[in-house]
Backbone bond lengths (Angstrom), bond angles and torsions (degrees), N, CA, C in turn:
res aa  C-N    CA-C-N  psi(-1)  N-CA   C-N-CA  omega(-1)  CA-C   N-CA-C  phi
1 X - - - 1.449 - - 1.530 110.39 -
2 X 1.308 116.54 135.97 1.471 120.32 -179.48 1.518 110.37 -71.08
3 X 1.317 116.50 131.44 1.446 122.69 171.90 1.527 107.14 -101.09
4 X 1.319 117.67 108.92 1.457 121.89 -173.98 1.510 111.07 -91.33
5 X 1.339 116.54 123.20 1.446 121.69 176.26 1.523 109.78 -98.95
6 X 1.315 115.94 152.19 1.463 119.97 179.94 1.524 108.92 -75.88
7 X 1.306 116.46 110.07 1.460 123.51 177.48 1.511 108.14 -123.35
8 X 1.331 118.21 93.08 1.441 120.35 -174.71 1.516 112.98 -64.42
9 X 1.317 116.24 146.51 1.446 121.49 176.01 1.534 109.85 -70.28
10 X 1.314 115.69 162.15 1.468 120.57 176.05 1.534 108.95 -56.75
11 X 1.301 116.90 130.35 1.449 121.07 -178.46 1.517 114.41 90.24
12 X 1.348 116.65 5.66 1.458 120.29 179.75 1.532 110.32 -125.39
13 X 1.358 116.87 62.50 1.439 120.05 -172.55 1.541 114.81 -88.65
14 X 1.332 118.01 4.42 1.448 119.66 -167.47 1.510 113.63 -97.59
15 X 1.316 119.52 2.09 1.450 121.60 -178.65 1.507 113.09 91.96
16 X 1.335 118.03 8.59 1.443 122.00 176.06 1.533 107.86 -143.50
17 X 1.322 116.23 147.00 1.449 121.85 -179.20 1.519 108.38 -143.59
18 X 1.334 117.14 138.88 1.458 121.95 -177.20 1.517 109.38 -118.85
19 X 1.333 117.87 123.60 1.449 122.61 173.82 1.527 108.97 -142.07
20 X 1.306 117.71 -162.13 1.464 119.22 179.28 1.535 108.98 -144.26
21 X 1.341 116.99 177.35 1.445 120.75 -175.56 1.534 110.88 -66.61
22 X 1.316 117.81 -32.03 1.471 119.77 177.01 1.530 110.24 -62.09
23 X 1.341 116.25 -41.84 1.470 119.92 177.91 1.511 110.64 -66.72
24 X 1.334 117.89 -38.21 1.464 121.07 176.96 1.521 110.65 -58.76
25 X 1.324 116.70 -46.82 1.465 120.19 179.87 1.515 111.51 -64.71
26 X 1.337 116.97 -39.29 1.470 120.68 -178.73 1.521 110.84 -66.18
27 X 1.332 116.83 -35.88 1.464 120.73 -179.65 1.530 113.22 -78.70
28 X 1.320 116.52 -12.78 1.457 121.42 -171.66 1.520 109.71 -124.75
29 X 1.314 116.71 61.95 1.474 120.66 -178.21 1.518 111.18 -64.57
30 X 1.343 117.76 -25.46 1.473 120.88 -179.64 1.528 112.34 -85.73
31 X 1.322 117.98 1.42 1.462 124.18 175.67 1.550 111.73 58.97
32 X 1.297 115.63 38.96 1.476 119.35 176.75 1.529 110.62 -69.52
33 X 1.328 115.95 -14.88 1.468 120.26 -179.21 1.536 112.55 -64.27
34 X 1.357 117.38 -20.70 1.464 119.80 -178.21 1.532 111.08 -84.02
35 X 1.348 117.96 -5.15 1.448 121.71 179.63 1.540 109.59 -95.17
36 X 1.327 118.09 150.84 1.471 119.28 178.64 1.503 111.96 -59.71
37 X 1.329 116.23 139.92 1.453 123.11 179.84 1.518 108.25 -147.13
38 X 1.339 114.37 159.22 1.459 119.97 -178.45 1.514 109.13 -134.64
39 X 1.355 117.72 102.06 1.481 119.49 -176.38 1.528 111.65 -82.58
40 X 1.330 114.97 156.88 1.473 120.02 173.19 1.534 111.07 -102.21
41 X 1.339 116.13 20.79 1.456 122.71 -179.76 1.524 110.15 -139.57
42 X 1.308 116.06 171.92 1.470 122.15 178.04 1.520 110.47 -86.94
43 X 1.328 116.96 146.72 1.466 123.06 168.52 1.519 106.64 -131.47
44 X 1.314 116.01 121.33 1.461 121.01 175.07 1.529 107.87 -117.28
45 X 1.306 117.55 129.45 1.459 121.56 -175.01 1.527 111.17 -137.17
46 X 1.330 114.40 149.76 1.455 121.79 174.69 1.532 108.80 -125.16
47 X 1.334 116.50 138.91 1.451 121.02 175.74 1.532 107.55 -96.35
48 X 1.344 115.24 106.48 1.452 119.59 178.03 1.511 112.34 -83.22
49 X 1.335 117.15 -27.11 1.469 122.30 177.14 1.516 108.60 -160.70
50 X 1.316 116.67 161.03 1.460 121.54 178.34 1.518 111.28 93.61
51 X 1.325 114.18 -176.84 1.484 122.11 -178.97 1.494 109.20 -150.17
52 X 1.323 115.65 158.11 1.463 120.74 -179.94 1.505 110.72 178.39
53 X 1.350 116.45 -157.99 1.448 121.92 179.21 1.519 109.05 -141.86
54 X 1.311 114.93 156.72 1.469 122.25 -179.06 1.527 107.50 -148.25
55 X 1.319 117.16 143.13 1.465 121.59 176.76 1.496 110.05 -116.65
56 X 1.324 116.36 134.90 1.462 121.73 178.09 1.515 108.54 -139.94
57 X 1.349 115.46 122.80 1.465 121.62 179.70 1.533 111.29 47.57
58 X 1.355 114.09 48.79 1.467 122.35 168.71 1.518 114.19 73.56
59 X 1.335 117.53 16.61 1.458 122.46 170.66 1.515 108.16 -120.60
60 X 1.320 116.81 138.80 1.449 121.94 179.72 1.525 109.41 -103.09
61 X 1.351 115.74 135.81 1.462 122.55 -177.66 1.521 110.73 -122.25
62 X 1.319 116.14 134.60 1.462 119.45 173.26 1.522 108.51 -80.63
63 X 1.334 114.84 134.56 1.454 121.45 -179.41 1.530 110.01 -105.74
64 X 1.311 116.53 140.77 1.458 121.84 176.43 1.530 106.53 -152.20
65 X 1.319 116.50 176.78 1.440 120.66 178.50 1.538 109.66 -53.29
66 X 1.311 116.64 127.70 1.452 120.63 -178.65 1.517 114.21 98.99
67 X 1.325 118.28 -8.98 1.466 119.58 178.82 1.528 110.49 -69.14
68 X 1.324 115.71 139.28 1.464 122.49 173.60 1.511 107.88 -119.34
69 X 1.314 117.29 138.43 1.455 123.59 -177.25 1.507 108.79 -127.64
70 X 1.325 116.53 131.27 1.459 120.54 175.48 1.535 108.87 -128.20
71 X 1.322 116.16 103.47 1.465 122.72 176.55 1.517 108.69 -92.75
72 X 1.313 117.23 117.20 1.451 120.59 -179.92 1.522 111.38 -95.13
73 X 1.344 117.35 157.87 1.478 119.64 -179.79 1.528 111.66 -53.79
74 X 1.328 114.56 135.37 1.455 120.10 179.08 1.509 114.84 92.91
75 X 1.334 118.25 -16.78 1.448 119.94 177.93 1.535 110.50 -64.31
76 X 1.317 116.90 142.74 1.465 122.07 169.10 1.506 106.83 -89.74
77 X 1.323 117.24 120.85 1.466 118.99 -177.50 1.521 110.41 -147.15
78 X 1.305 115.60 166.09 1.471 122.49 170.79 1.516 109.33 -154.74
79 X 1.319 115.62 145.91 1.449 122.32 175.39 1.529 106.91 -84.17
80 X 1.330 117.73 87.32 1.461 121.54 -172.85 1.528 112.20 -58.17
81 X 1.333 115.89 -44.80 1.467 120.84 -179.32 1.517 108.74 -158.41
82 X 1.318 116.51 101.58 1.477 120.95 176.32 1.524 109.42 -127.48
83 X 1.340 116.39 27.90 1.447 120.95 -177.60 1.526 114.07 -61.94
84 X 1.341 116.09 -31.08 1.471 118.96 -178.72 1.526 112.74 -107.97
85 X 1.331 116.30 4.79 1.469 119.26 -177.46 1.539 111.21 -82.09
86 X 1.329 114.64 145.86 1.454 119.96 174.45 1.523 107.47 -136.88
87 X 1.334 115.23 148.60 1.451 120.39 -179.54 1.509 110.48 146.83
88 X 1.312 117.87 172.00 1.468 121.64 -174.39 1.540 112.67 -79.64
89 X 1.339 114.81 148.36 1.444 122.98 168.84 1.522 107.15 -123.89
90 X 1.328 116.62 130.59 1.458 121.76 178.49 1.534 108.73 -117.96
91 X 1.314 116.35 121.57 1.454 122.35 177.71 1.535 107.58 -104.42
92 X 1.333 116.96 133.05 1.469 117.63 176.64 1.527 110.97 -150.05
93 X 1.317 114.34 150.68 1.453 122.42 -176.36 1.544 110.59 -71.58
94 X 1.340 117.22 151.11 1.461 119.72 169.70 1.544 109.13 -59.79
95 X 1.291 116.70 140.02 1.459 119.26 -179.03 1.494 115.08 86.91
96 X 1.346 118.51 -9.41 1.464 119.33 179.07 1.523 110.01 -64.23
97 X 1.348 116.53 -34.41 1.443 121.27 175.16 1.531 109.14 -109.95
98 X 1.308 116.46 131.89 1.466 120.17 176.62 1.522 107.92 -102.46
99 X 1.326 116.03 154.09 1.456 120.12 175.79 1.500 114.77 82.31
100 X 1.333 119.16 10.89 1.461 120.74 -178.66 1.528 112.04 -109.17
101 X 1.319 117.34 16.60 1.457 120.31 -175.78 1.517 112.28 -56.41
102 X 1.337 116.41 -49.09 1.459 119.60 -178.17 1.516 111.23 -66.37
103 X 1.329 116.39 -39.38 1.460 119.92 -179.83 1.530 110.55 -63.30
104 X 1.327 116.73 -41.76 1.471 120.01 178.69 1.521 110.18 -62.00
105 X 1.320 116.44 -41.02 1.457 120.18 -175.89 1.513 112.22 -67.86
106 X 1.322 117.53 -36.47 1.443 120.85 -171.49 1.536 114.33 -99.46
107 X 1.326 117.05 -15.52 1.450 119.57 179.88 1.538 109.67 -68.61
108 X 1.326 118.51 136.40 1.458 119.62 173.68 1.525 111.35 -69.29
109 X 1.317 116.90 169.84 1.468 119.68 176.60 1.523 110.50 -73.89
110 X 1.337 116.48 -25.00 1.469 120.08 -176.92 1.523 108.50 -155.24
111 X 1.326 116.05 138.08 1.452 121.09 177.54 1.526 108.53 -150.81
112 X 1.335 116.25 -179.82 1.458 119.92 -173.48 1.525 111.14 -122.96
113 X 1.316 115.99 134.63 1.467 122.56 176.03 1.525 109.13 -104.76
114 X 1.302 116.15 132.65 1.460 121.07 174.80 1.523 110.14 -92.96
115 X 1.318 116.30 159.91 1.459 120.90 171.89 1.521 107.68 -67.47
116 X 1.354 121.05 142.32 1.485 126.68 2.57 1.530 113.07 -90.80
117 X 1.348 117.51 7.09 1.472 118.69 -177.72 1.514 111.56 -61.56
118 X 1.340 117.05 -35.89 1.448 119.70 178.17 1.530 111.31 -63.55
119 X 1.329 116.15 -44.52 1.466 119.76 179.32 1.523 111.72 -59.21
120 X 1.330 117.19 -42.22 1.451 121.32 178.71 1.526 111.44 -66.94
121 X 1.330 117.31 -39.35 1.466 120.46 178.84 1.528 110.84 -67.09
122 X 1.337 116.75 -41.08 1.448 119.67 176.85 1.538 111.65 -64.59
123 X 1.327 116.08 -37.35 1.464 120.28 175.87 1.536 110.46 -62.87
124 X 1.334 115.52 -43.03 1.479 119.06 178.34 1.522 111.01 -63.96
125 X 1.339 117.56 -38.91 1.468 121.84 177.96 1.526 110.18 -65.10
126 X 1.349 116.89 -40.94 1.453 120.69 178.70 1.531 110.64 -63.60
127 X 1.343 116.04 -41.87 1.468 120.33 178.63 1.526 109.93 -61.12
128 X 1.345 116.54 -44.89 1.461 120.57 177.54 1.519 110.32 -60.91
129 X 1.330 117.33 -43.09 1.475 121.08 179.89 1.504 112.21 -61.92
130 X 1.322 117.38 -41.99 1.472 120.70 -179.93 1.511 111.36 -66.94
131 X 1.325 115.83 -41.01 1.466 119.21 178.68 1.543 110.21 -67.27
132 X 1.331 115.78 -35.68 1.466 120.32 176.43 1.518 111.43 -63.03
133 X 1.344 116.31 -44.65 1.472 120.49 178.18 1.522 110.88 -63.20
134 X 1.362 116.25 -40.78 1.444 119.50 178.64 1.520 111.67 -63.24
135 X 1.333 116.49 -40.99 1.457 120.79 178.77 1.521 111.31 -65.50
136 X 1.342 116.42 -33.66 1.460 119.61 180.00 1.527 111.87 -69.87
137 X 1.353 116.04 -36.60 1.461 119.95 -177.48 1.512 112.80 -88.46
138 X 1.331 116.24 -36.34 1.460 120.53 -179.05 1.504 109.31 -135.68
139 X 1.319 118.19 82.19 1.469 120.65 -178.02 1.532 111.60 -57.99
140 X 1.346 114.19 145.16 1.452 120.48 -177.51 1.525 106.85 -135.67
141 X 1.311 119.82 146.96 1.462 120.39 179.33 1.536 113.33 -54.90
142 X 1.326 116.17 -30.55 1.457 119.58 -178.29 1.529 113.08 -86.29
143 X 1.348 118.13 -1.45 1.474 120.40 -174.17 1.527 113.14 -57.55
144 X 1.331 120.58 -47.25 1.464 118.46 -179.80 1.523 113.18 -59.58
145 X 1.342 117.17 -43.20 1.455 120.09 179.79 1.528 111.31 -64.96
146 X 1.346 116.23 -42.42 1.468 119.34 178.11 1.516 111.77 -60.27
147 X 1.320 116.14 -45.70 1.467 119.04 -179.20 1.530 111.90 -64.55
148 X 1.328 115.81 -40.47 1.449 119.28 178.33 1.522 111.91 -62.57
149 X 1.343 117.15 -45.35 1.459 120.89 179.29 1.531 111.69 -64.14
150 X 1.325 116.85 -40.84 1.454 119.88 -178.98 1.520 111.49 -69.27
151 X 1.339 118.01 -36.11 1.449 120.54 175.35 1.514 110.73 -65.88
152 X 1.311 117.05 -42.74 1.475 120.23 177.18 1.521 110.84 -60.81
153 X 1.353 116.43 -40.87 1.475 119.98 178.32 1.520 110.83 -63.06
154 X 1.333 117.24 -40.97 1.459 121.11 178.86 1.520 110.78 -61.02
155 X 1.329 116.74 -49.03 1.457 120.38 -177.94 1.529 111.41 -63.90
156 X 1.329 116.43 -43.34 1.458 119.54 179.08 1.523 111.78 -64.07
157 X 1.330 116.77 -35.63 1.451 120.63 177.57 1.526 111.01 -68.38
158 X 1.338 117.30 -36.19 1.465 120.82 -172.88 1.513 114.87 -91.24
159 X 1.318 118.30 -24.13 1.455 120.55 -175.57 1.538 111.37 -63.29
160 X 1.319 117.24 145.84 1.477 119.32 172.67 1.525 109.91 -56.02
161 X 1.342 117.28 150.07 1.455 121.31 -174.14 1.512 112.47 -56.77
162 X 1.337 117.94 -39.45 1.468 119.66 -175.77 1.516 111.80 -75.06
163 X 1.356 117.10 -12.03 1.464 120.47 175.90 1.501 110.24 -97.23
164 X 1.339 117.40 -46.28 1.443 120.87 -177.63 1.521 112.44 -58.29
165 X 1.335 116.90 -33.16 1.456 119.55 -179.70 1.513 112.26 -68.87
166 X 1.350 117.55 -17.58 1.474 119.86 -179.00 1.518 111.96 -89.77
167 X 1.342 117.88 -2.75 1.472 119.48 179.80 1.515 111.34 -73.91
168 X 1.293 118.85 -11.90 1.453 122.31 175.05 1.501 108.45 -152.62
169 X 1.303 117.01 -175.63 1.442 118.32 178.44 1.501 111.05 156.45
170 X 1.332 115.59 170.14 1.454 120.71 179.56 1.496 108.13 -147.62
171 X 1.320 117.35 172.02 1.441 121.73 177.33 1.508 110.67 65.67
172 X 1.373 115.17 -147.49 1.452 119.93 -175.70 1.520 111.24 -62.93
173 X 1.352 118.13 -42.58 1.444 121.00 179.49 1.535 109.96 -61.99
174 X 1.341 116.62 -41.97 1.448 120.63 178.77 1.514 111.62 -62.32
175 X 1.340 117.14 -37.96 1.458 120.21 178.99 1.527 109.72 -65.21
176 X 1.337 118.28 -43.80 1.435 120.55 177.59 1.529 110.80 -58.91
177 X 1.329 115.47 -40.52 1.460 119.13 -179.78 1.529 110.07 -63.94
178 X 1.321 117.58 -42.24 1.466 120.38 178.73 1.530 110.75 -63.81
179 X 1.330 116.54 -41.81 1.470 119.92 178.92 1.511 110.07 -61.87
180 X 1.334 115.95 -45.59 1.466 119.05 -179.44 1.515 111.32 -64.18
181 X 1.331 117.91 -41.06 1.461 119.65 178.71 1.526 110.81 -58.69
182 X 1.329 116.78 -43.27 1.452 120.49 179.24 1.531 110.12 -65.81
183 X 1.325 117.09 -41.34 1.460 120.30 179.56 1.526 110.45 -64.50
184 X 1.330 115.95 -45.97 1.470 118.88 -179.64 1.526 111.23 -60.98
185 X 1.335 117.01 -43.05 1.465 120.02 179.26 1.518 110.63 -62.68
186 X 1.327 117.21 -39.58 1.458 120.25 178.53 1.519 111.98 -67.38
187 X 1.335 116.30 -38.84 1.468 120.17 177.34 1.511 109.23 -62.44
188 X 1.332 118.47 -45.03 1.469 120.60 178.94 1.525 111.90 -59.77
189 X 1.309 116.79 -33.22 1.459 119.84 -177.97 1.521 113.09 -82.84
190 X 1.325 117.46 -29.86 1.483 119.14 -167.44 1.521 114.24 -123.24
191 X 1.345 119.87 1.10 1.461 118.06 -170.50 1.523 113.87 -63.42
192 X 1.333 117.56 -18.82 1.473 119.45 178.40 1.532 111.57 -80.01
193 X 1.324 117.59 -5.59 1.465 118.75 178.87 1.521 112.95 -131.81
194 X 1.331 117.80 -28.11 1.457 121.08 179.55 1.527 108.92 -105.03
195 X 1.320 117.50 113.28 1.453 121.57 -175.73 1.527 112.75 -109.72
196 X 1.322 117.73 5.90 1.474 121.78 -177.39 1.521 109.90 -124.58
197 X 1.320 116.92 136.55 1.469 120.71 -179.40 1.511 110.66 -59.81
198 X 1.331 116.74 -31.78 1.476 119.97 -179.36 1.512 111.69 -59.74
199 X 1.347 117.34 -32.39 1.470 120.22 178.05 1.507 110.38 -61.89
200 X 1.323 117.51 -42.39 1.455 122.56 -179.04 1.539 110.82 -72.06
201 X 1.328 115.79 -38.09 1.470 119.95 178.23 1.537 110.48 -59.49
202 X 1.320 115.94 -45.43 1.476 118.78 179.03 1.511 111.58 -63.81
203 X 1.341 117.10 -44.55 1.466 120.60 -176.69 1.523 112.15 -67.54
204 X 1.333 118.26 -33.43 1.455 121.31 -175.73 1.536 112.94 -94.62
205 X 1.333 117.00 -10.01 1.457 119.74 179.25 1.500 114.98 81.26
206 X 1.345 118.58 23.61 1.453 123.48 175.63 1.517 109.14 -115.80
207 X 1.314 116.79 167.80 1.449 118.28 168.58 1.514 109.46 -93.45
208 X 1.323 116.11 167.12 1.470 121.37 -175.74 1.516 110.88 -61.67
209 X 1.326 117.53 -37.24 1.475 120.44 -179.19 1.530 111.50 -63.18
210 X 1.342 115.87 -38.30 1.472 119.08 179.23 1.520 110.35 -64.71
211 X 1.326 117.54 -44.13 1.479 120.53 177.86 1.523 111.04 -63.40
212 X 1.323 115.75 -39.86 1.475 119.46 -179.41 1.524 110.62 -65.10
213 X 1.356 116.63 -44.85 1.470 119.80 -179.98 1.523 111.54 -62.74
214 X 1.345 117.06 -44.95 1.447 120.72 -178.74 1.527 111.79 -66.30
215 X 1.310 116.95 -39.93 1.465 119.87 -179.19 1.540 110.76 -69.75
216 X 1.316 115.87 -38.14 1.481 117.86 178.03 1.517 110.27 -67.41
217 X 1.325 118.79 -36.56 1.460 121.12 178.74 1.536 110.55 -65.19
218 X 1.327 117.48 -35.50 1.465 121.42 -176.95 1.524 112.89 -84.85
219 X 1.310 117.36 -36.02 1.473 119.57 -170.47 1.517 114.74 -121.47
220 X 1.337 117.33 -14.21 1.450 119.75 -176.19 1.517 113.99 86.06
221 X 1.330 117.68 -0.77 1.472 121.80 177.24 1.532 109.05 -127.22
222 X 1.324 115.80 161.35 1.443 119.80 179.16 1.509 113.02 -75.66
223 X 1.329 116.73 171.46 1.460 121.45 -177.87 1.516 112.48 -63.72
224 X 1.327 117.47 -38.31 1.473 120.43 179.42 1.508 111.25 -66.66
225 X 1.324 116.45 -43.77 1.471 119.63 178.29 1.517 111.43 -63.64
226 X 1.339 117.07 -40.96 1.446 121.37 177.52 1.524 111.01 -58.94
227 X 1.337 116.74 -45.88 1.452 121.43 178.97 1.514 111.98 -64.12
228 X 1.329 117.01 -46.36 1.464 120.14 -179.85 1.524 111.45 -62.43
229 X 1.319 117.15 -39.22 1.464 120.43 -179.72 1.529 110.56 -66.35
230 X 1.319 116.72 -34.98 1.467 119.75 177.60 1.526 110.97 -66.75
231 X 1.341 116.49 -44.00 1.453 120.24 177.05 1.524 111.11 -62.39
232 X 1.327 116.06 -44.39 1.461 120.76 179.64 1.536 111.06 -61.37
233 X 1.323 116.87 -43.44 1.457 119.49 -179.61 1.515 111.22 -60.42
234 X 1.336 117.11 -44.25 1.445 119.42 179.35 1.523 111.61 -66.51
235 X 1.325 116.51 -34.51 1.457 119.93 175.70 1.529 110.45 -61.56
236 X 1.311 116.91 -43.60 1.479 120.93 178.16 1.520 110.92 -64.05
237 X 1.324 115.82 -41.17 1.471 119.25 179.72 1.529 110.77 -62.41
238 X 1.353 116.44 -42.28 1.462 120.13 178.94 1.526 111.11 -65.07
239 X 1.301 116.01 -43.97 1.460 119.83 -179.11 1.514 111.64 -64.85
240 X 1.357 116.44 -34.02 1.463 119.77 -176.37 1.519 112.55 -83.56
241 X 1.326 118.33 -33.87 1.469 119.66 -170.17 1.521 114.23 -107.39
242 X 1.333 118.72 -4.54 1.467 120.27 179.79 1.521 109.63 -127.24
243 X 1.323 114.76 167.45 1.458 121.79 175.54 1.535 111.39 -99.52
244 X 1.323 116.44 13.58 1.467 119.39 178.83 1.527 110.77 -59.17
245 X 1.323 117.41 137.53 1.473 117.82 171.85 1.520 110.02 -66.05
246 X 1.304 116.50 166.40 1.477 120.37 -179.27 1.532 109.99 -57.17
247 X 1.310 116.29 -38.88 1.474 118.96 179.40 1.533 111.19 -63.21
248 X 1.341 117.22 -37.08 1.457 120.94 178.11 1.522 111.21 -67.36
249 X 1.332 117.05 -40.25 1.454 120.30 176.47 1.529 110.58 -62.85
250 X 1.322 115.68 -39.88 1.461 120.25 178.55 1.524 110.71 -59.85
251 X 1.346 116.43 -47.84 1.467 119.36 179.83 1.519 111.16 -63.87
252 X 1.334 117.66 -40.28 1.461 120.25 179.93 1.539 111.47 -60.82
253 X 1.295 116.60 -28.29 1.462 121.28 -177.66 1.531 113.14 -99.38
254 X 1.323 116.59 9.98 1.445 119.67 172.99 1.520 115.60 87.29
255 X 1.337 117.97 11.52 1.451 121.36 175.59 1.530 108.59 -91.39
256 X 1.322 116.58 117.50 1.468 119.83 -179.37 1.513 112.43 -75.04
257 X 1.324 115.25 -25.11 1.469 121.56 -177.55 1.522 108.38 -117.43
258 X 1.330 117.35 122.32 1.459 120.18 -178.08 1.531 111.59 -63.36
259 X 1.336 116.51 -28.30 1.467 118.08 179.19 1.534 110.94 -67.40
260 X 1.352 116.80 -34.47 1.462 119.32 176.72 1.517 110.87 -67.01
261 X 1.360 116.59 -39.97 1.460 119.89 176.61 1.525 111.43 -63.83
262 X 1.314 117.30 -43.18 1.459 120.99 179.93 1.525 110.48 -62.57
263 X 1.353 116.17 -41.33 1.467 119.53 179.18 1.520 110.61 -65.63
264 X 1.345 117.07 -40.47 1.457 121.26 177.47 1.529 110.59 -61.88
265 X 1.321 115.93 -48.50 1.466 120.46 -177.03 1.544 109.95 -63.75
266 X 1.314 116.97 -43.61 1.469 120.15 179.87 1.523 110.55 -62.24
267 X 1.337 116.08 -40.48 1.461 119.42 -179.31 1.530 111.29 -65.43
268 X 1.337 116.84 -37.26 1.466 120.85 -176.99 1.526 112.80 -83.46
269 X 1.326 117.86 -36.58 1.466 121.78 -171.61 1.512 113.41 -111.25
270 X 1.326 118.42 -0.23 1.451 123.75 176.97 1.549 112.94 66.11
271 X 1.319 116.74 18.64 1.470 121.11 173.49 1.524 108.00 -161.92
272 X 1.325 118.50 155.85 1.465 120.78 178.27 1.524 111.05 -69.15
273 X 1.339 117.13 158.83 1.465 120.18 -176.16 1.535 113.98 -60.45
274 X 1.315 117.68 -39.07 1.463 118.61 179.53 1.515 112.42 -62.24
275 X 1.343 116.68 -41.53 1.467 120.17 178.79 1.526 110.08 -66.69
276 X 1.341 116.92 -38.78 1.466 118.79 178.93 1.518 110.89 -63.57
277 X 1.334 116.59 -41.96 1.472 119.98 178.34 1.522 110.15 -59.73
278 X 1.291 119.02 -39.88 1.470 121.43 -178.89 1.528 110.43 -66.28
279 X 1.333 117.74 -35.68 1.471 119.07 177.96 1.506 110.97 -65.61
280 X 1.327 118.10 -37.22 1.479 121.96 178.47 1.519 109.32 -67.86
281 X 1.314 117.85 -50.35 1.461 119.65 179.81 1.513 112.53 -64.33
282 X 1.347 115.49 -27.67 1.458 118.63 178.44 1.502 113.90 -83.41
283 X 1.379 116.10 -3.08 1.457 120.73 176.21 1.495 114.47 81.42
284 X 1.349 117.21 14.33 1.452 118.24 -177.52 1.515 111.96 -70.68
285 X 1.336 116.54 -32.61 1.462 119.74 179.12 1.525 111.21 66.76
286 X 1.300 114.87 -165.03 1.469 120.13 -178.51 1.516 111.56 -125.14
287 X 1.321 117.43 18.40 1.459 118.83 177.78 1.506 113.10 97.85
288 X 1.309 116.26 156.73 1.443 122.36 -178.11 1.508 110.36 -99.69
289 X 1.303 117.22 133.82 1.454 123.08 178.95 1.520 108.83 -96.70
290 X 1.314 116.88 120.86 1.478 120.83 175.21 1.513 107.82 -90.66
291 X 1.321 116.70 123.42 1.462 120.52 -177.85 1.513 109.83 -76.56
292 X 1.343 116.41 142.79 1.475 119.10 178.80 1.523 111.37 -68.08
């Protein structure tokens, strides 16, 4: 599996780059885009016209006018079919935007924008693209801040309502958001060794109920489910992108006993890890998601 590193084009030194699907196809004459890849950067895209399909973390999504795609660092994805798609693609480094932790965690990989929201999002993407071109040709001390603000405006304009509202907040809702952000960051750091919510509660100074309430408010699931899903996702990524045996994947994820890992995986995915790996290699996938 290709591990994609962020290598900005000439004139894109600010941690963000704006192109479109036509440019993607022109740069990829060998069609490597249809093969699984794992980027270490963000890709946000809008489908202004055309149709196709895209896979992200083992789910396939149908693309049509109004589709929005957000590929986060570490996701396993491939552009299954974007030959007729047109619209902007924005690449940006992790950390280029601050304060979007909760939005990243709760945003789906793909969703649909209706008119006039699509028109406004495309306008925001065009504004970002023009400012990016201006910064490339005539750099200005304010260019990084302008690009960061315009990218934030684009994402806030395009995010589903129930996600965009979690990018900020105050009062009780804001406190839950802060708690969840801390929990999510701790999960990202420790999920390969801490498999119990109580471990995170002790480290963060909250009780389990507080973490559960905050996680449910942000994601719709409890803290334990959120943690288990993160472990399962990484297990699938390891099985799909490495040649590690199941026992090696178990050790990488902090399971001392491969039988415990197999039982966990079977409970979460309804099949043992070896069988799941064969379905991926056999191209069975996990089904296509039709966006509303």
